[in-house]
DODOTI-794839 format. One record per residue: x, y, z of N, C-alpha, C in turn; residue in one letter; residue number from 1. Coordinates in pm, 1 decimal. Layout:
<pts>
pt nX=X, nY=Y, nZ=Z, caX=X, caY=Y, caZ=Z, cX=X, cY=Y, cZ=Z, type=a, seq=NUM
...
</pts>
This chain:
<pts>
pt nX=-1764.6, nY=-20.6, nZ=-1013.6, caX=-1814.3, caY=61.0, caZ=-903.3, cX=-1912.4, cY=163.3, cZ=-959.2, type=x, seq=1
pt nX=-2029.8, nY=167.0, nZ=-897.8, caX=-2132.9, caY=260.6, caZ=-939.9, cX=-2128.5, cY=388.9, cZ=-857.1, type=x, seq=2
pt nX=-2113.7, nY=372.9, nZ=-725.2, caX=-2106.1, caY=488.9, caZ=-635.3, cX=-1995.0, cY=466.9, cZ=-533.8, type=x, seq=3
pt nX=-1929.2, nY=576.9, nZ=-497.9, caX=-1817.8, caY=573.1, caZ=-402.7, cX=-1827.7, cY=694.9, cZ=-312.0, type=x, seq=4
pt nX=-1798.3, nY=673.6, nZ=-184.4, caX=-1795.7, caY=785.1, caZ=-90.1, cX=-1694.2, cY=754.9, cZ=19.5, type=x, seq=5
pt nX=-1609.0, nY=852.1, nZ=49.0, caX=-1514.9, caY=840.3, caZ=160.0, cX=-1519.5, cY=967.7, cZ=242.9, type=x, seq=6
pt nX=-1514.9, nY=949.7, nZ=373.5, caX=-1503.4, caY=1061.8, caZ=467.1, cX=-1388.7, cY=1030.9, cZ=562.0, type=x, seq=7
pt nX=-1310.1, nY=1133.6, nZ=594.0, caX=-1201.1, caY=1121.0, caZ=690.6, cX=-1227.2, cY=1222.4, cZ=800.7, type=x, seq=8
pt nX=-1209.4, nY=1177.8, nZ=925.3, caX=-1244.1, caY=1257.6, caZ=1042.6, cX=-1122.0, cY=1277.6, cZ=1131.5, type=x, seq=9
pt nX=-1116.7, nY=1394.5, nZ=1198.1, caX=-1012.0, caY=1415.5, caZ=1298.4, cX=-1057.1, cY=1353.8, cZ=1431.5, type=x, seq=10
pt nX=-978.2, nY=1369.0, nZ=1534.4, caX=-1009.3, caY=1303.1, caZ=1662.7, cX=-1131.5, cY=1360.4, cZ=1733.6, type=x, seq=11
pt nX=-1179.7, nY=1475.9, nZ=1688.4, caX=-1300.2, caY=1536.1, caZ=1746.4, cX=-1424.7, cY=1504.4, cZ=1664.1, type=x, seq=12
pt nX=-1409.1, nY=1423.8, nZ=1559.6, caX=-1521.7, caY=1384.6, caZ=1477.6, cX=-1556.3, cY=1481.4, cZ=1366.2, type=x, seq=13
pt nX=-1473.3, nY=1581.4, nZ=1346.8, caX=-1495.5, caY=1679.0, caZ=1239.9, cX=-1448.7, cY=1619.3, cZ=1106.8, type=x, seq=14
pt nX=-1528.6, nY=1632.7, nZ=1001.6, caX=-1490.4, caY=1583.2, caZ=869.8, cX=-1381.2, cY=1673.2, cZ=813.0, type=x, seq=15
pt nX=-1263.9, nY=1614.3, nZ=784.9, caX=-1153.2, caY=1690.9, caZ=728.9, cX=-1133.8, cY=1661.2, cZ=580.3, type=x, seq=16
pt nX=-1199.9, nY=1557.3, nZ=531.3, caX=-1195.6, caY=1524.0, caZ=389.3, cX=-1320.8, cY=1446.6, cZ=353.6, type=x, seq=17
pt nX=-1377.4, nY=1478.4, nZ=238.4, caX=-1499.5, caY=1414.4, caZ=192.5, cX=-1494.3, cY=1408.3, cZ=40.3, type=x, seq=18
pt nX=-1519.3, nY=1290.9, nZ=-18.3, caX=-1513.8, caY=1280.6, caZ=-163.5, cX=-1608.8, cY=1172.3, cZ=-213.6, type=x, seq=19
pt nX=-1662.5, nY=1197.7, nZ=-331.9, caX=-1743.8, caY=1099.0, caZ=-403.8, cX=-1672.6, cY=1054.6, cZ=-531.5, type=x, seq=20
pt nX=-1548.2, nY=1095.5, nZ=-547.7, caX=-1469.8, caY=1066.4, caZ=-667.2, cX=-1360.4, cY=965.8, cZ=-632.4, type=x, seq=21
pt nX=-1368.8, nY=846.9, nZ=-690.0, caX=-1274.6, caY=739.7, caZ=-658.9, cX=-1130.5, cY=776.1, cZ=-695.9, type=x, seq=22
pt nX=-1111.3, nY=858.2, nZ=-796.7, caX=-974.9, caY=891.6, caZ=-840.9, cX=-914.6, cY=1010.1, cZ=-764.9, type=x, seq=23
pt nX=-992.1, nY=1076.0, nZ=-679.7, caX=-940.7, caY=1187.3, caZ=-599.1, cX=-862.5, cY=1133.0, cZ=-479.5, type=x, seq=24
pt nX=-755.4, nY=1199.1, nZ=-444.3, caX=-671.1, caY=1156.1, caZ=-331.1, cX=-665.1, cY=1265.1, cZ=-225.3, type=x, seq=25
pt nX=-659.4, nY=1223.4, nZ=-98.2, caX=-645.7, caY=1317.7, caZ=12.1, cX=-499.2, cY=1354.9, cZ=26.3, type=x, seq=26
pt nX=-470.4, nY=1483.5, nZ=35.8, caX=-332.5, caY=1531.1, caZ=45.3, cX=-289.6, cY=1564.2, cZ=187.9, type=x, seq=27
pt nX=-372.8, nY=1529.4, nZ=285.9, caX=-337.4, caY=1556.1, caZ=425.6, cX=-366.0, cY=1698.2, cZ=468.8, type=x, seq=28
pt nX=-444.5, nY=1769.9, nZ=387.8, caX=-477.4, caY=1909.0, caZ=419.8, cX=-626.3, cY=1923.0, cZ=449.2, type=x, seq=29
pt nX=-658.1, nY=2028.8, nZ=523.9, caX=-796.2, caY=2065.0, caZ=552.9, cX=-808.2, cY=2215.7, cZ=538.9, type=x, seq=30
pt nX=-897.1, nY=2258.0, nZ=452.2, caX=-916.4, caY=2401.0, caZ=422.0, cX=-784.5, cY=2465.7, cZ=380.0, type=x, seq=31
pt nX=-704.0, nY=2389.6, nZ=301.4, caX=-578.7, caY=2441.6, caZ=248.6, cX=-460.4, cY=2437.9, cZ=343.5, type=x, seq=32
pt nX=-483.0, nY=2398.2, nZ=468.5, caX=-374.6, caY=2393.3, caZ=567.4, cX=-335.2, cY=2249.1, cZ=596.1, type=x, seq=33
pt nX=-205.0, nY=2226.1, nZ=610.7, caX=-157.6, caY=2091.6, caZ=642.3, cX=-200.2, cY=2052.1, cZ=782.7, type=x, seq=34
pt nX=-253.5, nY=1930.9, nZ=794.1, caX=-293.6, caY=1879.3, caZ=924.7, cX=-173.2, cY=1818.4, cZ=995.3, type=x, seq=35
pt nX=-177.1, nY=1813.5, nZ=1128.4, caX=-65.4, caY=1753.3, caZ=1202.0, cX=-64.5, cY=1601.8, cZ=1185.8, type=x, seq=36
pt nX=54.2, nY=1543.8, nZ=1203.7, caX=64.5, caY=1398.6, caZ=1204.7, cX=-27.2, cY=1344.4, cZ=1312.9, type=x, seq=37
pt nX=-84.8, nY=1228.7, nZ=1287.6, caX=-173.0, caY=1169.2, caZ=1386.3, cX=-261.5, cY=1063.1, cZ=1325.7, type=x, seq=38
pt nX=-354.0, nY=1015.3, nZ=1404.4, caX=-446.0, caY=911.1, caZ=1362.0, cX=-579.0, cY=975.3, cZ=1325.8, type=x, seq=39
pt nX=-630.2, nY=938.1, nZ=1209.2, caX=-756.4, caY=989.2, caZ=1158.1, cX=-847.4, cY=871.5, cZ=1125.4, type=x, seq=40
pt nX=-975.2, nY=887.1, nZ=1152.2, caX=-1073.1, caY=781.8, caZ=1122.8, cX=-1124.4, cY=800.2, cZ=980.5, type=x, seq=41
pt nX=-1160.3, nY=688.3, nZ=917.7, caX=-1219.6, caY=696.7, caZ=783.9, cX=-1342.1, cY=607.3, cZ=774.7, type=x, seq=42
pt nX=-1427.7, nY=639.5, nZ=679.6, caX=-1546.4, caY=560.6, caZ=649.0, cX=-1560.7, cY=557.8, cZ=497.5, type=x, seq=43
pt nX=-1567.1, nY=438.1, nZ=440.5, caX=-1579.9, caY=422.0, caZ=296.0, cX=-1707.2, cY=344.3, cZ=265.7, type=x, seq=44
pt nX=-1779.6, nY=391.0, nZ=166.2, caX=-1899.5, caY=321.5, caZ=119.2, cX=-1888.2, cY=306.5, cZ=-32.5, type=x, seq=45
pt nX=-1903.1, nY=182.5, nZ=-79.7, caX=-1897.3, caY=153.7, caZ=-222.9, cX=-2022.2, cY=76.4, cZ=-260.2, type=x, seq=46
pt nX=-2084.9, nY=117.1, nZ=-368.7, caX=-2199.1, caY=44.2, caZ=-423.2, cX=-2161.2, cY=3.4, cZ=-564.9, type=x, seq=47
pt nX=-2167.9, nY=-126.8, nZ=-590.5, caX=-2130.8, caY=-180.3, caZ=-721.4, cX=-2248.8, cY=-177.0, cZ=-816.8, type=x, seq=48
pt nX=-2219.7, nY=-193.5, nZ=-944.7, caX=-2323.2, caY=-189.7, caZ=-1047.2, cX=-2426.5, cY=-301.0, cZ=-1029.3, type=x, seq=49
pt nX=-2386.0, nY=-412.8, nZ=-968.2, caX=-2480.9, caY=-522.2, caZ=-945.2, cX=-2565.1, cY=-501.3, cZ=-819.1, type=x, seq=50
pt nX=-2544.6, nY=-387.8, nZ=-752.0, caX=-2622.5, caY=-354.8, caZ=-633.1, cX=-2559.0, cY=-396.6, cZ=-501.9, type=x, seq=51
pt nX=-2450.0, nY=-471.9, nZ=-507.0, caX=-2384.4, caY=-512.3, caZ=-383.2, cX=-2318.4, cY=-390.7, cZ=-318.6, type=x, seq=52
pt nX=-2314.6, nY=-393.1, nZ=-185.4, caX=-2262.4, caY=-280.0, caZ=-108.3, cX=-2144.0, cY=-324.1, cZ=-23.9, type=x, seq=53
pt nX=-2050.1, nY=-232.1, nZ=-6.4, caX=-1930.6, caY=-256.9, caZ=73.3, cX=-1909.8, cY=-136.8, cZ=163.9, type=x, seq=54
pt nX=-1894.5, nY=-163.5, nZ=293.4, caX=-1868.0, caY=-58.6, caZ=391.9, cX=-1740.8, cY=-93.7, cZ=467.2, type=x, seq=55
pt nX=-1659.2, nY=4.0, nZ=491.4, caX=-1536.1, caY=-17.7, caZ=567.0, cX=-1509.4, cY=105.4, cZ=650.0, type=x, seq=56
pt nX=-1470.1, nY=86.2, nZ=774.8, caX=-1428.5, caY=197.5, caZ=859.3, cX=-1306.5, cY=155.0, cZ=936.6, type=x, seq=57
pt nX=-1225.5, nY=251.9, nZ=972.0, caX=-1103.8, caY=221.1, caZ=1045.0, cX=-1024.4, cY=347.9, cZ=1070.0, type=x, seq=58
pt nX=-895.1, nY=329.3, nZ=1090.2, caX=-804.8, caY=440.7, caZ=1119.2, cX=-689.2, cY=441.5, cZ=1021.9, type=x, seq=59
pt nX=-643.5, nY=560.3, nZ=989.1, caX=-521.8, caY=575.8, caZ=909.5, cX=-429.5, cY=669.1, cZ=986.3, type=x, seq=60
pt nX=-300.7, nY=653.3, nZ=964.7, caX=-201.8, caY=738.0, caZ=1031.5, cX=-141.1, cY=832.2, cZ=929.2, type=x, seq=61
pt nX=-152.3, nY=960.0, nZ=957.0, caX=-93.6, caY=1062.9, caZ=872.8, cX=46.9, cY=1091.0, cZ=927.2, type=x, seq=62
pt nX=147.0, nY=1067.5, nZ=843.4, caX=286.9, caY=1086.1, caZ=883.5, cX=348.8, cY=1193.0, cZ=795.2, type=x, seq=63
pt nX=417.0, nY=1285.7, nZ=855.6, caX=483.2, caY=1393.6, caZ=779.6, cX=631.8, cY=1370.9, cZ=775.9, type=x, seq=64
</pts>
C-alpha cells in the first residue's frame, strides 16, 4: 500500500474520524468524547504501489 485514507461520518455527514495512517485505529471518540452507539458511514481509499486504486464505502455499527 502506497497511500491510505479513511473517513468516518456521523448521521449528519460530519467527519468524526479521519486518518492517513493504516496502523491507526478509531476508538469511537470525537474530540476526546465518546460517541453514542449507532450507525456511522465510512469511506476508504487505498492506492497501491503499482498504481491500482481501491475505494470502499459503507456503514459500521458502533456498539458500547
